[in-house]
BAVEXTI-534584 format. One record per atom (N, C-alpha, C): residue number from 0; x, y, z; atom name. Coordinates in steps of 0.05 Angstrom, whole numbers, plus 32768, in hexadecimal, padded with zeros to 4 digits. Example, Ala and Ser with C-alpha at 12.3 -4.5 7.8 and 13.67 -1.06 7.14 Angstrom:
2
r zadren:0&c1:8108&c2:7F8E&c3:809C&mise:N
r zadren:0&c1:80F6&c2:7FA6&c3:809C&mise:CA
r zadren:0&c1:8108&c2:7FBE&c3:809C&mise:C
r zadren:1&c1:8101&c2:7FD3&c3:808E&mise:N
r zadren:1&c1:8111&c2:7FEB&c3:808F&mise:CA
r zadren:1&c1:8102&c2:8001&c3:809D&mise:C
//
This chain:
114
r zadren:0&c1:8155&c2:7F42&c3:7FF7&mise:N
r zadren:0&c1:8138&c2:7F3B&c3:7FFB&mise:CA
r zadren:0&c1:8129&c2:7F58&c3:7FFE&mise:C
r zadren:1&c1:813B&c2:7F72&c3:8008&mise:N
r zadren:1&c1:8129&c2:7F87&c3:8002&mise:CA
r zadren:1&c1:812A&c2:7F8E&c3:7FED&mise:C
r zadren:2&c1:813C&c2:7F8D&c3:7FDB&mise:N
r zadren:2&c1:8131&c2:7F96&c3:7FBF&mise:CA
r zadren:2&c1:811F&c2:7F85&c3:7FAF&mise:C
r zadren:3&c1:8119&c2:7F6E&c3:7FB5&mise:N
r zadren:3&c1:80FB&c2:7F61&c3:7FAF&mise:CA
r zadren:3&c1:80E5&c2:7F68&c3:7FB9&mise:C
r zadren:4&c1:80E6&c2:7F6E&c3:7FD7&mise:N
r zadren:4&c1:80CD&c2:7F7D&c3:7FE1&mise:CA
r zadren:4&c1:80C5&c2:7F98&c3:7FD4&mise:C
r zadren:5&c1:80DC&c2:7FA8&c3:7FD2&mise:N
r zadren:5&c1:80D4&c2:7FC1&c3:7FC5&mise:CA
r zadren:5&c1:80CA&c2:7FC6&c3:7FA9&mise:C
r zadren:6&c1:80D4&c2:7FAC&c3:7FA0&mise:N
r zadren:6&c1:80C9&c2:7FAA&c3:7F7C&mise:CA
r zadren:6&c1:80AB&c2:7F9F&c3:7F81&mise:C
r zadren:7&c1:80A9&c2:7F8D&c3:7F94&mise:N
r zadren:7&c1:808D&c2:7F8A&c3:7F99&mise:CA
r zadren:7&c1:8076&c2:7F99&c3:7FA2&mise:C
r zadren:8&c1:807F&c2:7FAA&c3:7FB9&mise:N
r zadren:8&c1:8073&c2:7FC0&c3:7FC2&mise:CA
r zadren:8&c1:806C&c2:7FD2&c3:7FA9&mise:C
r zadren:9&c1:8086&c2:7FDF&c3:7F96&mise:N
r zadren:9&c1:807D&c2:7FF1&c3:7F86&mise:CA
r zadren:9&c1:806A&c2:7FEA&c3:7F6F&mise:C
r zadren:10&c1:806D&c2:7FD0&c3:7F6D&mise:N
r zadren:10&c1:8058&c2:7FC1&c3:7F56&mise:CA
r zadren:10&c1:803B&c2:7FC8&c3:7F5E&mise:C
r zadren:11&c1:8037&c2:7FBB&c3:7F79&mise:N
r zadren:11&c1:801E&c2:7FC2&c3:7F84&mise:CA
r zadren:11&c1:8013&c2:7FE0&c3:7F83&mise:C
r zadren:12&c1:8021&c2:7FF1&c3:7F8A&mise:N
r zadren:12&c1:8023&c2:8010&c3:7F8F&mise:CA
r zadren:12&c1:8017&c2:801D&c3:7F6E&mise:C
r zadren:13&c1:8027&c2:8014&c3:7F61&mise:N
r zadren:13&c1:8021&c2:801D&c3:7F44&mise:CA
r zadren:13&c1:800B&c2:800F&c3:7F3A&mise:C
r zadren:14&c1:7FFD&c2:7FFC&c3:7F40&mise:N
r zadren:14&c1:7FDE&c2:7FFA&c3:7F3A&mise:CA
r zadren:14&c1:7FD1&c2:8008&c3:7F3D&mise:C
r zadren:15&c1:7FB3&c2:800D&c3:7F2E&mise:N
r zadren:15&c1:7FA2&c2:801B&c3:7F3B&mise:CA
r zadren:15&c1:7F8E&c2:800E&c3:7F50&mise:C
r zadren:16&c1:7F8C&c2:801E&c3:7F60&mise:N
r zadren:16&c1:7F86&c2:8018&c3:7F7F&mise:CA
r zadren:16&c1:7F90&c2:8002&c3:7F88&mise:C
r zadren:17&c1:7FAF&c2:8001&c3:7F80&mise:N
r zadren:17&c1:7FBF&c2:7FEE&c3:7F92&mise:CA
r zadren:17&c1:7FBF&c2:7FF4&c3:7FA9&mise:C
r zadren:18&c1:7FB8&c2:7FD6&c3:7FC1&mise:N
r zadren:18&c1:7FBE&c2:7FDB&c3:7FDC&mise:CA
r zadren:18&c1:7FD1&c2:7FC0&c3:7FE4&mise:C
r zadren:19&c1:7FD7&c2:7FC0&c3:7FFC&mise:N
r zadren:19&c1:7FE4&c2:7FA9&c3:7FFE&mise:CA
r zadren:19&c1:7FE0&c2:7FAB&c3:8022&mise:C
r zadren:20&c1:7FE5&c2:7F92&c3:8030&mise:N
r zadren:20&c1:7FEB&c2:7F91&c3:804D&mise:CA
r zadren:20&c1:8003&c2:7F84&c3:804C&mise:C
r zadren:21&c1:8015&c2:7F94&c3:805C&mise:N
r zadren:21&c1:8030&c2:7F86&c3:8065&mise:CA
r zadren:21&c1:8030&c2:7F80&c3:8082&mise:C
r zadren:22&c1:8034&c2:7F64&c3:8080&mise:N
r zadren:22&c1:8039&c2:7F56&c3:809B&mise:CA
r zadren:22&c1:8051&c2:7F4B&c3:80A1&mise:C
r zadren:23&c1:8065&c2:7F4F&c3:80BB&mise:N
r zadren:23&c1:807B&c2:7F47&c3:80C0&mise:CA
r zadren:23&c1:8084&c2:7F52&c3:80E5&mise:C
r zadren:24&c1:8098&c2:7F48&c3:80E6&mise:N
r zadren:24&c1:80A2&c2:7F4C&c3:8107&mise:CA
r zadren:24&c1:80AB&c2:7F6E&c3:8102&mise:C
r zadren:25&c1:80AA&c2:7F74&c3:811E&mise:N
r zadren:25&c1:80B1&c2:7F94&c3:811D&mise:CA
r zadren:25&c1:80D4&c2:7F93&c3:8112&mise:C
r zadren:26&c1:80CA&c2:7FAD&c3:810D&mise:N
r zadren:26&c1:80ED&c2:7FAD&c3:80FF&mise:CA
r zadren:26&c1:80F6&c2:7FA4&c3:80E3&mise:C
r zadren:27&c1:80EB&c2:7F92&c3:80D5&mise:N
r zadren:27&c1:80F0&c2:7F88&c3:80C4&mise:CA
r zadren:27&c1:80EF&c2:7F9A&c3:80A9&mise:C
r zadren:28&c1:80E6&c2:7FB5&c3:80AF&mise:N
r zadren:28&c1:80EA&c2:7FC9&c3:8094&mise:CA
r zadren:28&c1:80D2&c2:7FCA&c3:8085&mise:C
r zadren:29&c1:80BA&c2:7FC9&c3:808D&mise:N
r zadren:29&c1:80A7&c2:7FCB&c3:807E&mise:CA
r zadren:29&c1:809B&c2:7FE7&c3:8073&mise:C
r zadren:30&c1:809F&c2:7FF3&c3:808F&mise:N
r zadren:30&c1:809A&c2:8014&c3:8084&mise:CA
r zadren:30&c1:80B2&c2:8020&c3:8072&mise:C
r zadren:31&c1:80CA&c2:801C&c3:807E&mise:N
r zadren:31&c1:80E1&c2:8029&c3:806C&mise:CA
r zadren:31&c1:80E0&c2:8021&c3:8050&mise:C
r zadren:32&c1:80DB&c2:8004&c3:804A&mise:N
r zadren:32&c1:80D9&c2:7FFC&c3:802C&mise:CA
r zadren:32&c1:80C0&c2:8001&c3:8018&mise:C
r zadren:33&c1:80AB&c2:8007&c3:802F&mise:N
r zadren:33&c1:8092&c2:8012&c3:801F&mise:CA
r zadren:33&c1:8094&c2:8030&c3:8016&mise:C
r zadren:34&c1:80A4&c2:803D&c3:8030&mise:N
r zadren:34&c1:80AC&c2:8059&c3:8028&mise:CA
r zadren:34&c1:80BA&c2:8060&c3:8013&mise:C
r zadren:35&c1:80CE&c2:8052&c3:8013&mise:N
r zadren:35&c1:80E3&c2:804F&c3:7FF6&mise:CA
r zadren:35&c1:80DA&c2:8040&c3:7FE0&mise:C
r zadren:36&c1:80C0&c2:8035&c3:7FD7&mise:N
r zadren:36&c1:80B4&c2:802C&c3:7FC1&mise:CA
r zadren:36&c1:809D&c2:803F&c3:7FBF&mise:C
r zadren:37&c1:8099&c2:804F&c3:7FD1&mise:N
r zadren:37&c1:8085&c2:8067&c3:7FCE&mise:CA
r zadren:37&c1:8098&c2:8082&c3:7FC2&mise:C
r zadren:38&c1:80AE&c2:8084&c3:7FC6&mise:N
r zadren:38&c1:80C1&c2:8097&c3:7FBF&mise:CA
r zadren:38&c1:80C2&c2:8091&c3:7FA1&mise:C
r zadren:39&c1:80C7&c2:807A&c3:7F9A&mise:N
r zadren:39&c1:80D9&c2:8071&c3:7F7E&mise:CA
r zadren:39&c1:80BC&c2:8076&c3:7F6E&mise:C
r zadren:40&c1:80A6&c2:806C&c3:7F78&mise:N
r zadren:40&c1:808D&c2:806F&c3:7F67&mise:CA
r zadren:40&c1:807C&c2:808A&c3:7F67&mise:C
r zadren:41&c1:8093&c2:80A1&c3:7F75&mise:N
r zadren:41&c1:8085&c2:80BC&c3:7F76&mise:CA
r zadren:41&c1:8066&c2:80B9&c3:7F84&mise:C
r zadren:42&c1:8066&c2:80AD&c3:7F9E&mise:N
r zadren:42&c1:804B&c2:80AA&c3:7FA7&mise:CA
r zadren:42&c1:8053&c2:80B3&c3:7FC4&mise:C
r zadren:43&c1:803D&c2:80CA&c3:7FCB&mise:N
r zadren:43&c1:8048&c2:80D5&c3:7FE5&mise:CA
r zadren:43&c1:8036&c2:80C0&c3:7FFD&mise:C
r zadren:44&c1:8042&c2:80C8&c3:800F&mise:N
r zadren:44&c1:8040&c2:80B2&c3:8026&mise:CA
r zadren:44&c1:802E&c2:80C5&c3:803C&mise:C
r zadren:45&c1:8018&c2:80BB&c3:8044&mise:N
r zadren:45&c1:8006&c2:80C5&c3:8056&mise:CA
r zadren:45&c1:8008&c2:80B3&c3:8070&mise:C
r zadren:46&c1:800D&c2:80BF&c3:8088&mise:N
r zadren:46&c1:8006&c2:80B0&c3:80A3&mise:CA
r zadren:46&c1:7FFF&c2:80BE&c3:80BB&mise:C
r zadren:47&c1:7FEE&c2:80B7&c3:80C9&mise:N
r zadren:47&c1:7FE5&c2:80C1&c3:80E0&mise:CA
r zadren:47&c1:7FF9&c2:80C4&c3:80F3&mise:C
r zadren:48&c1:7FF4&c2:80DB&c3:8107&mise:N
r zadren:48&c1:8007&c2:80DC&c3:8120&mise:CA
r zadren:48&c1:7FEE&c2:80D9&c3:8136&mise:C
r zadren:49&c1:7FF6&c2:80C3&c3:8143&mise:N
r zadren:49&c1:7FEB&c2:80BE&c3:815C&mise:CA
r zadren:49&c1:7FF2&c2:80CC&c3:8172&mise:C
r zadren:50&c1:7FDE&c2:80D9&c3:8184&mise:N
r zadren:50&c1:7FE2&c2:80E7&c3:8198&mise:CA
r zadren:50&c1:7FCE&c2:80D5&c3:81AF&mise:C
r zadren:51&c1:7FD3&c2:80E0&c3:81CA&mise:N
r zadren:51&c1:7FC1&c2:80D6&c3:81DB&mise:CA
r zadren:51&c1:7FA8&c2:80D4&c3:81DC&mise:C
r zadren:52&c1:7F97&c2:80EA&c3:81D1&mise:N
r zadren:52&c1:7F7E&c2:80F2&c3:81CC&mise:CA
r zadren:52&c1:7F73&c2:80EB&c3:81B0&mise:C
r zadren:53&c1:7F84&c2:80D8&c3:819F&mise:N
r zadren:53&c1:7F78&c2:80D2&c3:8185&mise:CA
r zadren:53&c1:7F68&c2:80C4&c3:818A&mise:C
r zadren:54&c1:7F4D&c2:80CE&c3:8178&mise:N
r zadren:54&c1:7F37&c2:80B5&c3:8177&mise:CA
r zadren:54&c1:7F2E&c2:80B4&c3:8158&mise:C
r zadren:55&c1:7F1A&c2:80A7&c3:815E&mise:N
r zadren:55&c1:7F0B&c2:809F&c3:8143&mise:CA
r zadren:55&c1:7F01&c2:80BF&c3:8134&mise:C
r zadren:56&c1:7EFD&c2:80D0&c3:8144&mise:N
r zadren:56&c1:7EF9&c2:80F1&c3:813A&mise:CA
r zadren:56&c1:7F13&c2:80F6&c3:812A&mise:C
r zadren:57&c1:7F27&c2:80F6&c3:8136&mise:N
r zadren:57&c1:7F3E&c2:80FE&c3:812E&mise:CA
r zadren:57&c1:7F49&c2:80EC&c3:8114&mise:C
r zadren:58&c1:7F47&c2:80D5&c3:8111&mise:N
r zadren:58&c1:7F49&c2:80C1&c3:8100&mise:CA
r zadren:58&c1:7F39&c2:80C7&c3:80E7&mise:C
r zadren:59&c1:7F1E&c2:80CF&c3:80E8&mise:N
r zadren:59&c1:7F11&c2:80D5&c3:80D2&mise:CA
r zadren:59&c1:7F1B&c2:80F1&c3:80C5&mise:C
r zadren:60&c1:7F25&c2:8104&c3:80D3&mise:N
r zadren:60&c1:7F2B&c2:811E&c3:80D1&mise:CA
r zadren:60&c1:7F40&c2:8117&c3:80BF&mise:C
r zadren:61&c1:7F56&c2:8106&c3:80CA&mise:N
r zadren:61&c1:7F6F&c2:80FE&c3:80B2&mise:CA
r zadren:61&c1:7F67&c2:80ED&c3:8098&mise:C
r zadren:62&c1:7F53&c2:80DC&c3:809C&mise:N
r zadren:62&c1:7F49&c2:80D3&c3:8088&mise:CA
r zadren:62&c1:7F3A&c2:80E9&c3:8075&mise:C
r zadren:63&c1:7F2A&c2:80F6&c3:807C&mise:N
r zadren:63&c1:7F25&c2:8113&c3:8069&mise:CA
r zadren:63&c1:7F3C&c2:811E&c3:805F&mise:C
r zadren:64&c1:7F4E&c2:8120&c3:806C&mise:N
r zadren:64&c1:7F67&c2:8131&c3:805E&mise:CA
r zadren:64&c1:7F73&c2:8118&c3:8049&mise:C
r zadren:65&c1:7F73&c2:8103&c3:8053&mise:N
r zadren:65&c1:7F7B&c2:80F6&c3:803C&mise:CA
r zadren:65&c1:7F6E&c2:80F1&c3:8024&mise:C
r zadren:66&c1:7F53&c2:80F0&c3:8025&mise:N
r zadren:66&c1:7F3D&c2:80F2&c3:8010&mise:CA
r zadren:66&c1:7F40&c2:810D&c3:8000&mise:C
r zadren:67&c1:7F44&c2:811F&c3:800C&mise:N
r zadren:67&c1:7F46&c2:813D&c3:7FFA&mise:CA
r zadren:67&c1:7F62&c2:8138&c3:7FEF&mise:C
r zadren:68&c1:7F74&c2:812E&c3:7FF6&mise:N
r zadren:68&c1:7F92&c2:812D&c3:7FEE&mise:CA
r zadren:68&c1:7F92&c2:811C&c3:7FD4&mise:C
r zadren:69&c1:7F82&c2:8108&c3:7FD9&mise:N
r zadren:69&c1:7F7B&c2:80F6&c3:7FB9&mise:CA
r zadren:69&c1:7F69&c2:80FC&c3:7FB0&mise:C
r zadren:70&c1:7F4F&c2:8101&c3:7FB1&mise:N
r zadren:70&c1:7F3A&c2:810A&c3:7FA4&mise:CA
r zadren:70&c1:7F3A&c2:8120&c3:7F99&mise:C
r zadren:71&c1:7F3E&c2:8134&c3:7FAA&mise:N
r zadren:71&c1:7F42&c2:8152&c3:7F9B&mise:CA
r zadren:71&c1:7F59&c2:8156&c3:7F92&mise:C
r zadren:72&c1:7F6C&c2:8156&c3:7F9F&mise:N
r zadren:72&c1:7F87&c2:8159&c3:7F99&mise:CA
r zadren:72&c1:7F93&c2:814B&c3:7F8C&mise:C
r zadren:73&c1:7F88&c2:812A&c3:7F7E&mise:N
r zadren:73&c1:7F8F&c2:811B&c3:7F6D&mise:CA
r zadren:73&c1:7FAA&c2:810E&c3:7F6D&mise:C
r zadren:74&c1:7FB7&c2:8114&c3:7F8A&mise:N
r zadren:74&c1:7FCD&c2:8104&c3:7F90&mise:CA
r zadren:74&c1:7FCE&c2:80EB&c3:7F96&mise:C
r zadren:75&c1:7FE2&c2:80DB&c3:7F8A&mise:N
r zadren:75&c1:7FDE&c2:80BD&c3:7F8A&mise:CA
r zadren:75&c1:7FF4&c2:80BF&c3:7FAE&mise:C
r zadren:76&c1:7FE2&c2:80A9&c3:7FBC&mise:N
r zadren:76&c1:7FEE&c2:80AC&c3:7FD7&mise:CA
r zadren:76&c1:7FE9&c2:8095&c3:7FE9&mise:C
r zadren:77&c1:7FFD&c2:8089&c3:7FF8&mise:N
r zadren:77&c1:7FFE&c2:8071&c3:8009&mise:CA
r zadren:77&c1:7FF5&c2:8075&c3:801F&mise:C
r zadren:78&c1:7FE5&c2:806D&c3:8026&mise:N
r zadren:78&c1:7FDB&c2:8071&c3:8046&mise:CA
r zadren:78&c1:7FEA&c2:805B&c3:805B&mise:C
r zadren:79&c1:7FFB&c2:8061&c3:8068&mise:N
r zadren:79&c1:800F&c2:804E&c3:8074&mise:CA
r zadren:79&c1:8006&c2:804D&c3:8090&mise:C
r zadren:80&c1:7FFB&c2:8039&c3:8096&mise:N
r zadren:80&c1:7FEC&c2:8033&c3:80B5&mise:CA
r zadren:80&c1:7FFD&c2:801E&c3:80C4&mise:C
r zadren:81&c1:8002&c2:801D&c3:80DA&mise:N
r zadren:81&c1:800F&c2:8007&c3:80E9&mise:CA
r zadren:81&c1:8007&c2:8001&c3:8101&mise:C
r zadren:82&c1:8003&c2:7FE8&c3:810A&mise:N
r zadren:82&c1:7FF4&c2:7FDE&c3:811E&mise:CA
r zadren:82&c1:7FF7&c2:7FEC&c3:8134&mise:C
r zadren:83&c1:8006&c2:7FFE&c3:813E&mise:N
r zadren:83&c1:800B&c2:800B&c3:8156&mise:CA
r zadren:83&c1:7FFD&c2:8025&c3:8154&mise:C
r zadren:84&c1:7FF3&c2:802A&c3:8133&mise:N
r zadren:84&c1:7FE7&c2:8047&c3:8138&mise:CA
r zadren:84&c1:7FC3&c2:803D&c3:8130&mise:C
r zadren:85&c1:7FC0&c2:8024&c3:813D&mise:N
r zadren:85&c1:7FA3&c2:8021&c3:813E&mise:CA
r zadren:85&c1:7F9E&c2:8015&c3:8155&mise:C
r zadren:86&c1:7F92&c2:802B&c3:8162&mise:N
r zadren:86&c1:7F83&c2:802B&c3:8185&mise:CA
r zadren:86&c1:7F6F&c2:802B&c3:8182&mise:C
r zadren:87&c1:7F5D&c2:8028&c3:817A&mise:N
r zadren:87&c1:7F3D&c2:8023&c3:816F&mise:CA
r zadren:87&c1:7F34&c2:8011&c3:815E&mise:C
r zadren:88&c1:7F26&c2:7FFF&c3:8165&mise:N
r zadren:88&c1:7F1A&c2:7FEA&c3:8152&mise:CA
r zadren:88&c1:7F13&c2:7FF8&c3:8138&mise:C
r zadren:89&c1:7F00&c2:800B&c3:813C&mise:N
r zadren:89&c1:7EF4&c2:8018&c3:812B&mise:CA
r zadren:89&c1:7F04&c2:801B&c3:8119&mise:C
r zadren:90&c1:7F1E&c2:8024&c3:8118&mise:N
r zadren:90&c1:7F32&c2:8031&c3:8105&mise:CA
r zadren:90&c1:7F2E&c2:8018&c3:80F0&mise:C
r zadren:91&c1:7F3B&c2:7FF8&c3:80F6&mise:N
r zadren:91&c1:7F31&c2:7FE8&c3:80E5&mise:CA
r zadren:91&c1:7F1C&c2:7FE4&c3:80D2&mise:C
r zadren:92&c1:7F01&c2:7FEA&c3:80E1&mise:N
r zadren:92&c1:7EEC&c2:7FEB&c3:80CE&mise:CA
r zadren:92&c1:7EF2&c2:7FFF&c3:80B3&mise:C
r zadren:93&c1:7EFA&c2:8018&c3:80B9&mise:N
r zadren:93&c1:7EF9&c2:802F&c3:80AB&mise:CA
r zadren:93&c1:7F12&c2:8024&c3:8097&mise:C
r zadren:94&c1:7F23&c2:8012&c3:80A3&mise:N
r zadren:94&c1:7F35&c2:8012&c3:8085&mise:CA
r zadren:94&c1:7F37&c2:7FFD&c3:807E&mise:C
r zadren:95&c1:7F1B&c2:7FEA&c3:807F&mise:N
r zadren:95&c1:7F19&c2:7FD0&c3:8076&mise:CA
r zadren:95&c1:7EFD&c2:7FDE&c3:8063&mise:C
r zadren:96&c1:7EEC&c2:7FF2&c3:8067&mise:N
r zadren:96&c1:7EDF&c2:8000&c3:8059&mise:CA
r zadren:96&c1:7EEE&c2:800E&c3:8042&mise:C
r zadren:97&c1:7F06&c2:801B&c3:8047&mise:N
r zadren:97&c1:7F15&c2:8023&c3:802F&mise:CA
r zadren:97&c1:7F1B&c2:8016&c3:801E&mise:C
r zadren:98&c1:7F28&c2:7FFC&c3:8027&mise:N
r zadren:98&c1:7F34&c2:7FE4&c3:800F&mise:CA
r zadren:98&c1:7F19&c2:7FDC&c3:8003&mise:C
r zadren:99&c1:7F02&c2:7FD6&c3:8013&mise:N
r zadren:99&c1:7EF0&c2:7FC4&c3:8002&mise:CA
r zadren:99&c1:7EE0&c2:7FD3&c3:7FED&mise:C
r zadren:100&c1:7ED6&c2:7FEE&c3:7FF4&mise:N
r zadren:100&c1:7EC7&c2:8001&c3:7FE7&mise:CA
r zadren:100&c1:7ED2&c2:8019&c3:7FE2&mise:C
r zadren:101&c1:7EE8&c2:8025&c3:7FEF&mise:N
r zadren:101&c1:7EF2&c2:803D&c3:7FEE&mise:CA
r zadren:101&c1:7EED&c2:8053&c3:7FF4&mise:C
r zadren:102&c1:7ED0&c2:804B&c3:8005&mise:N
r zadren:102&c1:7ECF&c2:8067&c3:8012&mise:CA
r zadren:102&c1:7EC4&c2:805D&c3:8033&mise:C
r zadren:103&c1:7EC2&c2:8071&c3:8042&mise:N
r zadren:103&c1:7EB8&c2:806C&c3:8061&mise:CA
r zadren:103&c1:7EA5&c2:807B&c3:8066&mise:C
r zadren:104&c1:7E8F&c2:806C&c3:806C&mise:N
r zadren:104&c1:7E75&c2:8071&c3:806F&mise:CA
r zadren:104&c1:7E73&c2:808C&c3:8087&mise:C
r zadren:105&c1:7E63&c2:809D&c3:807E&mise:N
r zadren:105&c1:7E5D&c2:80B7&c3:808C&mise:CA
r zadren:105&c1:7E7B&c2:80C4&c3:8095&mise:C
r zadren:106&c1:7E89&c2:80C0&c3:8083&mise:N
r zadren:106&c1:7EA6&c2:80D1&c3:808A&mise:CA
r zadren:106&c1:7EA2&c2:80F1&c3:8087&mise:C
r zadren:107&c1:7E97&c2:80F8&c3:806B&mise:N
r zadren:107&c1:7E90&c2:8114&c3:806C&mise:CA
r zadren:107&c1:7E73&c2:8117&c3:806A&mise:C
r zadren:108&c1:7E69&c2:8136&c3:807A&mise:N
r zadren:108&c1:7E52&c2:813E&c3:807A&mise:CA
r zadren:108&c1:7E4C&c2:8145&c3:8062&mise:C
r zadren:109&c1:7E2B&c2:8143&c3:8062&mise:N
r zadren:109&c1:7E21&c2:814C&c3:804F&mise:CA
r zadren:109&c1:7E2B&c2:816F&c3:803E&mise:C
r zadren:110&c1:7E2B&c2:817C&c3:8051&mise:N
r zadren:110&c1:7E3A&c2:8198&c3:804C&mise:CA
r zadren:110&c1:7E54&c2:8199&c3:8041&mise:C
r zadren:111&c1:7E64&c2:8184&c3:8048&mise:N
r zadren:111&c1:7E7C&c2:8183&c3:8043&mise:CA
r zadren:111&c1:7E7F&c2:8179&c3:8028&mise:C
r zadren:112&c1:7E69&c2:8165&c3:801D&mise:N
r zadren:112&c1:7E6D&c2:8160&c3:8001&mise:CA
r zadren:112&c1:7E66&c2:8174&c3:7FEB&mise:C
r zadren:113&c1:7E61&c2:8189&c3:7FEF&mise:N
r zadren:113&c1:7E5C&c2:819C&c3:7FDA&mise:CA
r zadren:113&c1:7E73&c2:81AB&c3:7FD3&mise:C
//
């Protein structure tokens, strides 16, 4: 079963703008299989580090870093986010915007876009 899941994840990761949501019980190996499939596809994995003071501002700073890595650095990257890292509903709004339009409104200030 794990090999089939790795193949599915790898197939999606190799598509242009490929994205997926993995759902399952905790400890079923979603993160491990995603990391392995990413390694096989030679794609970097990006994940956020949650602290007590992690808020939307810090989330946006992490997203800026992700966008700089993908856009400016031209590196294929997997954004790995699990339910334990979502401590604010606004995170889900931003992820929805990324998946639907590819951008987060007002993420970068006008000065930063130059």
